[in-house]
Every structure is written in C-alpha cells, then in structure tokens.
PDB file of N, CA, C and O in Angstrom:
ATOM      1  N   MET A   1     -77.558  -3.838  43.887  1.00  0.00           N
ATOM      2  CA  MET A   1     -77.087  -2.794  44.715  1.00  0.00           C
ATOM      3  C   MET A   1     -77.132  -1.469  43.994  1.00  0.00           C
ATOM      4  O   MET A   1     -76.582  -1.334  42.901  1.00  0.00           O
ATOM      5  N   GLU A   2     -77.772  -0.507  44.583  1.00  0.00           N
ATOM      6  CA  GLU A   2     -77.939   0.827  44.125  1.00  0.00           C
ATOM      7  C   GLU A   2     -76.647   1.635  44.263  1.00  0.00           C
ATOM      8  O   GLU A   2     -75.868   1.361  45.175  1.00  0.00           O
ATOM      9  N   ASP A   3     -76.389   2.616  43.401  1.00  0.00           N
ATOM     10  CA  ASP A   3     -75.195   3.444  43.426  1.00  0.00           C
ATOM     11  C   ASP A   3     -75.210   4.341  44.783  1.00  0.00           C
ATOM     12  O   ASP A   3     -76.242   4.897  45.159  1.00  0.00           O
ATOM     13  N   ASP A   4     -74.155   4.420  45.384  1.00  0.00           N
ATOM     14  CA  ASP A   4     -74.017   5.262  46.528  1.00  0.00           C
ATOM     15  C   ASP A   4     -73.022   6.387  46.280  1.00  0.00           C
ATOM     16  O   ASP A   4     -71.877   6.116  45.916  1.00  0.00           O
ATOM     17  N   ILE A   5     -73.438   7.682  46.472  1.00  0.00           N
ATOM     18  CA  ILE A   5     -72.544   8.780  46.295  1.00  0.00           C
ATOM     19  C   ILE A   5     -71.786   8.952  47.479  1.00  0.00           C
ATOM     20  O   ILE A   5     -72.333   9.121  48.569  1.00  0.00           O
ATOM     21  N   ILE A   6     -70.460   8.916  47.315  1.00  0.00           N
ATOM     22  CA  ILE A   6     -69.462   9.124  48.387  1.00  0.00           C
ATOM     23  C   ILE A   6     -69.253  10.600  48.661  1.00  0.00           C
ATOM     24  O   ILE A   6     -69.329  11.020  49.815  1.00  0.00           O
ATOM     25  N   CYS A   7     -68.981  11.439  47.589  1.00  0.00           N
ATOM     26  CA  CYS A   7     -68.877  12.860  47.649  1.00  0.00           C
ATOM     27  C   CYS A   7     -69.157  13.434  46.394  1.00  0.00           C
ATOM     28  O   CYS A   7     -69.068  12.769  45.362  1.00  0.00           O
ATOM     29  N   THR A   8     -69.535  14.786  46.404  1.00  0.00           N
ATOM     30  CA  THR A   8     -69.917  15.450  45.132  1.00  0.00           C
ATOM     31  C   THR A   8     -69.314  16.810  45.149  1.00  0.00           C
ATOM     32  O   THR A   8     -69.135  17.394  46.218  1.00  0.00           O
ATOM     33  N   GLU A   9     -68.985  17.351  43.970  1.00  0.00           N
ATOM     34  CA  GLU A   9     -68.428  18.662  43.875  1.00  0.00           C
ATOM     35  C   GLU A   9     -69.299  19.360  42.692  1.00  0.00           C
ATOM     36  O   GLU A   9     -69.722  18.694  41.748  1.00  0.00           O
ATOM     37  N   LYS A  10     -69.508  20.615  42.806  1.00  0.00           N
ATOM     38  CA  LYS A  10     -70.284  21.312  41.765  1.00  0.00           C
ATOM     39  C   LYS A  10     -69.515  22.550  41.238  1.00  0.00           C
ATOM     40  O   LYS A  10     -69.030  23.349  42.038  1.00  0.00           O
ATOM     41  N   ILE A  11     -69.402  22.714  39.925  1.00  0.00           N
ATOM     42  CA  ILE A  11     -68.698  23.848  39.351  1.00  0.00           C
ATOM     43  C   ILE A  11     -69.719  24.607  38.424  1.00  0.00           C
ATOM     44  O   ILE A  11     -70.353  23.984  37.572  1.00  0.00           O
ATOM     45  N   ILE A  12     -69.868  25.962  38.604  1.00  0.00           N
ATOM     46  CA  ILE A  12     -70.673  26.726  37.782  1.00  0.00           C
ATOM     47  C   ILE A  12     -69.862  27.631  36.964  1.00  0.00           C
ATOM     48  O   ILE A  12     -69.058  28.418  37.464  1.00  0.00           O
ATOM     49  N   ALA A  13     -70.082  27.514  35.653  1.00  0.00           N
ATOM     50  CA  ALA A  13     -69.276  28.266  34.652  1.00  0.00           C
ATOM     51  C   ALA A  13     -70.254  28.810  33.621  1.00  0.00           C
ATOM     52  O   ALA A  13     -70.831  28.048  32.845  1.00  0.00           O
ATOM     53  N   GLU A  14     -70.441  30.121  33.610  1.00  0.00           N
ATOM     54  CA  GLU A  14     -71.383  30.754  32.729  1.00  0.00           C
ATOM     55  C   GLU A  14     -72.765  30.029  32.680  1.00  0.00           C
ATOM     56  O   GLU A  14     -73.448  29.956  33.701  1.00  0.00           O
ATOM     57  N   ARG A  15     -73.183  29.483  31.478  1.00  0.00           N
ATOM     58  CA  ARG A  15     -74.521  28.876  31.396  1.00  0.00           C
ATOM     59  C   ARG A  15     -74.481  27.354  31.795  1.00  0.00           C
ATOM     60  O   ARG A  15     -75.505  26.671  31.800  1.00  0.00           O
ATOM     61  N   LYS A  16     -73.258  26.869  32.125  1.00  0.00           N
ATOM     62  CA  LYS A  16     -73.088  25.369  32.331  1.00  0.00           C
ATOM     63  C   LYS A  16     -72.895  25.138  33.808  1.00  0.00           C
ATOM     64  O   LYS A  16     -72.347  25.972  34.528  1.00  0.00           O
ATOM     65  N   THR A  17     -73.357  23.990  34.238  1.00  0.00           N
ATOM     66  CA  THR A  17     -73.112  23.543  35.644  1.00  0.00           C
ATOM     67  C   THR A  17     -72.500  22.079  35.421  1.00  0.00           C
ATOM     68  O   THR A  17     -72.987  21.252  34.650  1.00  0.00           O
ATOM     69  N   PHE A  18     -71.383  21.887  36.194  1.00  0.00           N
ATOM     70  CA  PHE A  18     -70.768  20.572  36.159  1.00  0.00           C
ATOM     71  C   PHE A  18     -70.949  19.922  37.561  1.00  0.00           C
ATOM     72  O   PHE A  18     -70.796  20.560  38.603  1.00  0.00           O
ATOM     73  N   PHE A  19     -71.270  18.665  37.511  1.00  0.00           N
ATOM     74  CA  PHE A  19     -71.281  17.989  38.875  1.00  0.00           C
ATOM     75  C   PHE A  19     -70.237  16.809  38.649  1.00  0.00           C
ATOM     76  O   PHE A  19     -70.194  16.156  37.606  1.00  0.00           O
ATOM     77  N   LEU A  20     -69.422  16.614  39.713  1.00  0.00           N
ATOM     78  CA  LEU A  20     -68.454  15.581  39.821  1.00  0.00           C
ATOM     79  C   LEU A  20     -68.832  14.756  41.039  1.00  0.00           C
ATOM     80  O   LEU A  20     -68.741  15.226  42.173  1.00  0.00           O
ATOM     81  N   ASP A  21     -69.278  13.459  40.782  1.00  0.00           N
ATOM     82  CA  ASP A  21     -69.719  12.677  41.779  1.00  0.00           C
ATOM     83  C   ASP A  21     -68.834  11.441  41.979  1.00  0.00           C
ATOM     84  O   ASP A  21     -68.624  10.700  41.019  1.00  0.00           O
ATOM     85  N   LEU A  22     -68.307  11.188  43.178  1.00  0.00           N
ATOM     86  CA  LEU A  22     -67.578   9.930  43.392  1.00  0.00           C
ATOM     87  C   LEU A  22     -68.669   8.967  43.857  1.00  0.00           C
ATOM     88  O   LEU A  22     -69.381   9.207  44.832  1.00  0.00           O
ATOM     89  N   LYS A  23     -68.759   7.897  43.133  1.00  0.00           N
ATOM     90  CA  LYS A  23     -69.856   6.891  43.476  1.00  0.00           C
ATOM     91  C   LYS A  23     -69.298   5.494  43.541  1.00  0.00           C
ATOM     92  O   LYS A  23     -68.297   5.148  42.913  1.00  0.00           O
ATOM     93  N   GLN A  24     -70.003   4.702  44.340  1.00  0.00           N
ATOM     94  CA  GLN A  24     -69.657   3.294  44.472  1.00  0.00           C
ATOM     95  C   GLN A  24     -70.870   2.412  44.181  1.00  0.00           C
ATOM     96  O   GLN A  24     -71.985   2.669  44.633  1.00  0.00           O
ATOM     97  N   ASN A  25     -70.600   1.361  43.404  1.00  0.00           N
ATOM     98  CA  ASN A  25     -71.682   0.386  43.160  1.00  0.00           C
ATOM     99  C   ASN A  25     -70.994  -1.024  43.276  1.00  0.00           C
ATOM    100  O   ASN A  25     -69.871  -1.210  43.744  1.00  0.00           O
ATOM    101  N   ALA A  26     -71.792  -1.934  42.806  1.00  0.00           N
ATOM    102  CA  ALA A  26     -71.333  -3.403  43.005  1.00  0.00           C
ATOM    103  C   ALA A  26     -70.086  -3.631  42.183  1.00  0.00           C
ATOM    104  O   ALA A  26     -69.317  -4.540  42.494  1.00  0.00           O
ATOM    105  N   ARG A  27     -69.842  -2.818  41.110  1.00  0.00           N
ATOM    106  CA  ARG A  27     -68.619  -3.086  40.342  1.00  0.00           C
ATOM    107  C   ARG A  27     -67.379  -2.231  40.754  1.00  0.00           C
ATOM    108  O   ARG A  27     -66.305  -2.408  40.179  1.00  0.00           O
ATOM    109  N   GLY A  28     -67.520  -1.308  41.744  1.00  0.00           N
ATOM    110  CA  GLY A  28     -66.479  -0.515  42.124  1.00  0.00           C
ATOM    111  C   GLY A  28     -66.775   1.025  42.253  1.00  0.00           C
ATOM    112  O   GLY A  28     -67.911   1.486  42.352  1.00  0.00           O
ATOM    113  N   LYS A  29     -65.684   1.721  42.239  1.00  0.00           N
ATOM    114  CA  LYS A  29     -65.898   3.181  42.315  1.00  0.00           C
ATOM    115  C   LYS A  29     -65.706   3.857  41.032  1.00  0.00           C
ATOM    116  O   LYS A  29     -64.896   3.412  40.218  1.00  0.00           O
ATOM    117  N   VAL A  30     -66.404   4.909  40.800  1.00  0.00           N
ATOM    118  CA  VAL A  30     -66.274   5.622  39.550  1.00  0.00           C
ATOM    119  C   VAL A  30     -66.549   7.188  39.780  1.00  0.00           C
ATOM    120  O   VAL A  30     -67.326   7.552  40.663  1.00  0.00           O
ATOM    121  N   VAL A  31     -65.950   8.000  39.036  1.00  0.00           N
ATOM    122  CA  VAL A  31     -66.307   9.488  39.045  1.00  0.00           C
ATOM    123  C   VAL A  31     -67.280   9.770  37.918  1.00  0.00           C
ATOM    124  O   VAL A  31     -66.926   9.583  36.754  1.00  0.00           O
ATOM    125  N   ARG A  32     -68.500  10.215  38.217  1.00  0.00           N
ATOM    126  CA  ARG A  32     -69.428  10.491  37.209  1.00  0.00           C
ATOM    127  C   ARG A  32     -69.347  12.032  37.013  1.00  0.00           C
ATOM    128  O   ARG A  32     -69.502  12.784  37.975  1.00  0.00           O
ATOM    129  N   ILE A  33     -69.111  12.479  35.801  1.00  0.00           N
ATOM    130  CA  ILE A  33     -69.037  13.889  35.448  1.00  0.00           C
ATOM    131  C   ILE A  33     -70.202  14.177  34.657  1.00  0.00           C
ATOM    132  O   ILE A  33     -70.435  13.573  33.610  1.00  0.00           O
ATOM    133  N   THR A  34     -71.022  15.178  35.173  1.00  0.00           N
ATOM    134  CA  THR A  34     -72.336  15.487  34.466  1.00  0.00           C
ATOM    135  C   THR A  34     -72.193  16.991  34.066  1.00  0.00           C
ATOM    136  O   THR A  34     -71.815  17.826  34.887  1.00  0.00           O
ATOM    137  N   GLU A  35     -72.491  17.291  32.840  1.00  0.00           N
ATOM    138  CA  GLU A  35     -72.598  18.621  32.267  1.00  0.00           C
ATOM    139  C   GLU A  35     -73.970  18.928  32.104  1.00  0.00           C
ATOM    140  O   GLU A  35     -74.657  18.200  31.387  1.00  0.00           O
ATOM    141  N   LYS A  36     -74.530  20.055  32.758  1.00  0.00           N
ATOM    142  CA  LYS A  36     -75.900  20.432  32.627  1.00  0.00           C
ATOM    143  C   LYS A  36     -75.961  21.860  31.980  1.00  0.00           C
ATOM    144  O   LYS A  36     -75.460  22.860  32.494  1.00  0.00           O
ATOM    145  N   VAL A  37     -76.630  21.831  30.802  1.00  0.00           N
ATOM    146  CA  VAL A  37     -76.940  23.106  30.141  1.00  0.00           C
ATOM    147  C   VAL A  37     -78.374  23.181  29.885  1.00  0.00           C
ATOM    148  O   VAL A  37     -78.948  22.338  29.196  1.00  0.00           O
ATOM    149  N   SER A  38     -78.981  24.203  30.443  1.00  0.00           N
ATOM    150  CA  SER A  38     -80.469  24.274  30.367  1.00  0.00           C
ATOM    151  C   SER A  38     -81.043  23.022  30.993  1.00  0.00           C
ATOM    152  O   SER A  38     -80.760  22.677  32.140  1.00  0.00           O
ATOM    153  N   SER A  39     -81.915  22.312  30.142  1.00  0.00           N
ATOM    154  CA  SER A  39     -82.399  21.089  30.624  1.00  0.00           C
ATOM    155  C   SER A  39     -81.805  19.842  30.123  1.00  0.00           C
ATOM    156  O   SER A  39     -82.259  18.736  30.415  1.00  0.00           O
ATOM    157  N   ASN A  40     -80.655  20.056  29.270  1.00  0.00           N
ATOM    158  CA  ASN A  40     -79.861  18.903  28.796  1.00  0.00           C
ATOM    159  C   ASN A  40     -78.779  18.501  29.732  1.00  0.00           C
ATOM    160  O   ASN A  40     -78.167  19.345  30.387  1.00  0.00           O
ATOM    161  N   ARG A  41     -78.527  17.211  29.809  1.00  0.00           N
ATOM    162  CA  ARG A  41     -77.462  16.670  30.645  1.00  0.00           C
ATOM    163  C   ARG A  41     -76.627  15.714  29.800  1.00  0.00           C
ATOM    164  O   ARG A  41     -77.185  14.918  29.044  1.00  0.00           O
ATOM    165  N   ASP A  42     -75.437  15.771  29.903  1.00  0.00           N
ATOM    166  CA  ASP A  42     -74.458  14.809  29.321  1.00  0.00           C
ATOM    167  C   ASP A  42     -73.511  14.268  30.459  1.00  0.00           C
ATOM    168  O   ASP A  42     -73.035  15.009  31.319  1.00  0.00           O
ATOM    169  N   ARG A  43     -73.279  12.918  30.391  1.00  0.00           N
ATOM    170  CA  ARG A  43     -72.450  12.391  31.411  1.00  0.00           C
ATOM    171  C   ARG A  43     -71.377  11.433  30.862  1.00  0.00           C
ATOM    172  O   ARG A  43     -71.528  10.818  29.806  1.00  0.00           O
ATOM    173  N   ILE A  44     -70.323  11.347  31.616  1.00  0.00           N
ATOM    174  CA  ILE A  44     -69.294  10.402  31.367  1.00  0.00           C
ATOM    175  C   ILE A  44     -68.849   9.794  32.779  1.00  0.00           C
ATOM    176  O   ILE A  44     -68.946  10.421  33.834  1.00  0.00           O
ATOM    177  N   MET A  45     -68.367   8.535  32.667  1.00  0.00           N
ATOM    178  CA  MET A  45     -68.031   7.863  33.829  1.00  0.00           C
ATOM    179  C   MET A  45     -66.482   7.560  33.753  1.00  0.00           C
ATOM    180  O   MET A  45     -65.988   7.055  32.745  1.00  0.00           O
ATOM    181  N   VAL A  46     -65.771   7.881  34.823  1.00  0.00           N
ATOM    182  CA  VAL A  46     -64.325   7.610  34.798  1.00  0.00           C
ATOM    183  C   VAL A  46     -64.063   6.642  35.876  1.00  0.00           C
ATOM    184  O   VAL A  46     -64.238   7.012  37.037  1.00  0.00           O
ATOM    185  N   PRO A  47     -63.648   5.395  35.615  1.00  0.00           N
ATOM    186  CA  PRO A  47     -63.313   4.409  36.622  1.00  0.00           C
ATOM    187  C   PRO A  47     -62.248   4.978  37.534  1.00  0.00           C
ATOM    188  O   PRO A  47     -61.314   5.622  37.057  1.00  0.00           O
ATOM    189  N   ALA A  48     -62.367   4.749  38.887  1.00  0.00           N
ATOM    190  CA  ALA A  48     -61.544   5.246  39.867  1.00  0.00           C
ATOM    191  C   ALA A  48     -60.064   4.835  39.630  1.00  0.00           C
ATOM    192  O   ALA A  48     -59.134   5.562  39.978  1.00  0.00           O
ATOM    193  N   GLU A  49     -59.900   3.686  39.048  1.00  0.00           N
ATOM    194  CA  GLU A  49     -58.500   3.067  38.721  1.00  0.00           C
ATOM    195  C   GLU A  49     -57.653   4.019  37.777  1.00  0.00           C
ATOM    196  O   GLU A  49     -56.432   4.111  37.898  1.00  0.00           O
ATOM    197  N   ILE A  50     -58.332   4.673  36.895  1.00  0.00           N
ATOM    198  CA  ILE A  50     -57.610   5.554  35.908  1.00  0.00           C
ATOM    199  C   ILE A  50     -57.774   6.981  36.246  1.00  0.00           C
ATOM    200  O   ILE A  50     -57.470   7.820  35.397  1.00  0.00           O
ATOM    201  N   LEU A  51     -58.241   7.356  37.442  1.00  0.00           N
ATOM    202  CA  LEU A  51     -58.463   8.739  37.719  1.00  0.00           C
ATOM    203  C   LEU A  51     -57.194   9.580  37.794  1.00  0.00           C
ATOM    204  O   LEU A  51     -57.204  10.777  37.505  1.00  0.00           O
ATOM    205  N   ASP A  52     -56.128   8.945  38.179  1.00  0.00           N
ATOM    206  CA  ASP A  52     -54.794   9.694  38.161  1.00  0.00           C
ATOM    207  C   ASP A  52     -54.410   9.925  36.694  1.00  0.00           C
ATOM    208  O   ASP A  52     -53.958  11.039  36.432  1.00  0.00           O
ATOM    209  N   ASP A  53     -54.527   9.011  35.673  1.00  0.00           N
ATOM    210  CA  ASP A  53     -54.270   9.294  34.315  1.00  0.00           C
ATOM    211  C   ASP A  53     -55.210  10.324  33.820  1.00  0.00           C
ATOM    212  O   ASP A  53     -54.745  11.154  33.038  1.00  0.00           O
ATOM    213  N   PHE A  54     -56.499  10.407  34.161  1.00  0.00           N
ATOM    214  CA  PHE A  54     -57.439  11.359  33.647  1.00  0.00           C
ATOM    215  C   PHE A  54     -57.041  12.789  34.181  1.00  0.00           C
ATOM    216  O   PHE A  54     -57.099  13.786  33.462  1.00  0.00           O
ATOM    217  N   ILE A  55     -56.658  12.812  35.419  1.00  0.00           N
ATOM    218  CA  ILE A  55     -56.201  14.150  35.953  1.00  0.00           C
ATOM    219  C   ILE A  55     -54.824  14.619  35.393  1.00  0.00           C
ATOM    220  O   ILE A  55     -54.625  15.822  35.221  1.00  0.00           O
ATOM    221  N   SER A  56     -53.940  13.757  35.126  1.00  0.00           N
ATOM    222  CA  SER A  56     -52.738  14.037  34.465  1.00  0.00           C
ATOM    223  C   SER A  56     -52.981  14.572  33.087  1.00  0.00           C
ATOM    224  O   SER A  56     -52.343  15.571  32.758  1.00  0.00           O
ATOM    225  N   ALA A  57     -53.788  14.058  32.272  1.00  0.00           N
ATOM    226  CA  ALA A  57     -54.136  14.464  30.983  1.00  0.00           C
ATOM    227  C   ALA A  57     -54.756  15.943  31.063  1.00  0.00           C
ATOM    228  O   ALA A  57     -54.434  16.820  30.261  1.00  0.00           O
ATOM    229  N   LEU A  58     -55.638  16.129  32.061  1.00  0.00           N
ATOM    230  CA  LEU A  58     -56.182  17.459  32.165  1.00  0.00           C
ATOM    231  C   LEU A  58     -55.134  18.460  32.507  1.00  0.00           C
ATOM    232  O   LEU A  58     -55.173  19.586  32.011  1.00  0.00           O
ATOM    233  N   GLN A  59     -54.151  18.077  33.376  1.00  0.00           N
ATOM    234  CA  GLN A  59     -53.052  18.992  33.751  1.00  0.00           C
ATOM    235  C   GLN A  59     -52.166  19.261  32.485  1.00  0.00           C
ATOM    236  O   GLN A  59     -51.707  20.381  32.263  1.00  0.00           O
ATOM    237  N   ASP A  60     -51.962  18.261  31.721  1.00  0.00           N
ATOM    238  CA  ASP A  60     -51.162  18.478  30.402  1.00  0.00           C
ATOM    239  C   ASP A  60     -51.893  19.463  29.571  1.00  0.00           C
ATOM    240  O   ASP A  60     -51.249  20.337  28.991  1.00  0.00           O
ATOM    241  N   ILE A  61     -53.202  19.397  29.461  1.00  0.00           N
ATOM    242  CA  ILE A  61     -53.992  20.373  28.593  1.00  0.00           C
ATOM    243  C   ILE A  61     -53.880  21.713  29.253  1.00  0.00           C
ATOM    244  O   ILE A  61     -53.674  22.706  28.555  1.00  0.00           O
ATOM    245  N   ARG A  62     -54.010  21.811  30.636  1.00  0.00           N
ATOM    246  CA  ARG A  62     -53.878  23.151  31.207  1.00  0.00           C
ATOM    247  C   ARG A  62     -52.548  23.793  30.891  1.00  0.00           C
ATOM    248  O   ARG A  62     -52.450  24.978  30.573  1.00  0.00           O
ATOM    249  N   GLU A  63     -51.503  22.940  30.995  1.00  0.00           N
ATOM    250  CA  GLU A  63     -50.114  23.445  30.848  1.00  0.00           C
ATOM    251  C   GLU A  63     -49.972  23.984  29.360  1.00  0.00           C
ATOM    252  O   GLU A  63     -49.357  25.020  29.108  1.00  0.00           O
ATOM    253  N   THR A  64     -50.548  23.248  28.457  1.00  0.00           N
ATOM    254  CA  THR A  64     -50.550  23.725  26.958  1.00  0.00           C
ATOM    255  C   THR A  64     -51.217  25.050  26.832  1.00  0.00           C
ATOM    256  O   THR A  64     -50.746  25.919  26.099  1.00  0.00           O
ATOM    257  N   LEU A  65     -52.347  25.233  27.558  1.00  0.00           N
ATOM    258  CA  LEU A  65     -53.092  26.536  27.482  1.00  0.00           C
ATOM    259  C   LEU A  65     -52.230  27.597  28.004  1.00  0.00           C
ATOM    260  O   LEU A  65     -52.138  28.668  27.403  1.00  0.00           O
ATOM    261  N   LYS A  66     -51.500  27.327  29.245  1.00  0.00           N
ATOM    262  CA  LYS A  66     -50.658  28.354  29.861  1.00  0.00           C
ATOM    263  C   LYS A  66     -49.513  28.754  28.761  1.00  0.00           C
ATOM    264  O   LYS A  66     -49.161  29.921  28.585  1.00  0.00           O
ATOM    265  N   GLN A  67     -49.037  27.760  28.122  1.00  0.00           N
ATOM    266  CA  GLN A  67     -47.843  28.113  27.184  1.00  0.00           C
ATOM    267  C   GLN A  67     -48.359  28.916  26.035  1.00  0.00           C
ATOM    268  O   GLN A  67     -47.588  29.674  25.447  1.00  0.00           O
ATOM    269  N   GLN A  68     -49.617  28.803  25.671  1.00  0.00           N
ATOM    270  CA  GLN A  68     -50.190  29.526  24.524  1.00  0.00           C
ATOM    271  C   GLN A  68     -50.744  30.933  25.046  1.00  0.00           C
ATOM    272  O   GLN A  68     -51.316  31.719  24.290  1.00  0.00           O
ATOM    273  N   GLY A  69     -50.537  31.169  26.328  1.00  0.00           N
ATOM    274  CA  GLY A  69     -51.060  32.448  26.820  1.00  0.00           C
ATOM    275  C   GLY A  69     -52.492  32.508  27.091  1.00  0.00           C
ATOM    276  O   GLY A  69     -53.024  33.615  27.181  1.00  0.00           O
ATOM    277  N   GLU A  70     -53.159  31.469  27.228  1.00  0.00           N
ATOM    278  CA  GLU A  70     -54.575  31.527  27.517  1.00  0.00           C
ATOM    279  C   GLU A  70     -54.851  31.725  28.973  1.00  0.00           C
ATOM    280  O   GLU A  70     -56.012  31.795  29.378  1.00  0.00           O
TER     281      GLU A  70
END
C-alpha cells in the first residue's frame, strides 16, 4: 500500500521551507515533517499516537522562549 497524504501544511521562514504532511499507510498514520533548504531535505516522522506529546513539548519550548524574552 502506498502512502496517502491526508492533509499538508507549508511554513516558509527565511531560507527554509517546512512541510507538515499527515499521511496514512499500512502501518497507520504519521506526521512527516520535511525541512527544505536549497536542494537539501531532512525529514522526521512522528507517529500520530504521540502527536499530542510532540506538540506539548513544542509548547513547553515556546513557553521557555517567552520567559527568556525571545
């Protein structure tokens, strides 16, 4: 079974472009995060089951940045 993209988001920040794709395959759902800089791409896969934990960790980091005045 080939991967099916359910939805995608794109974030452009200076020289980088990030793609966040919710995908489903035979093993389940994952969020694939791709960072594109020039012709280079790096990817990570976050299983949908831990997405809440991943988002919570990012929110904690954002809160730390706010406390430091960033």
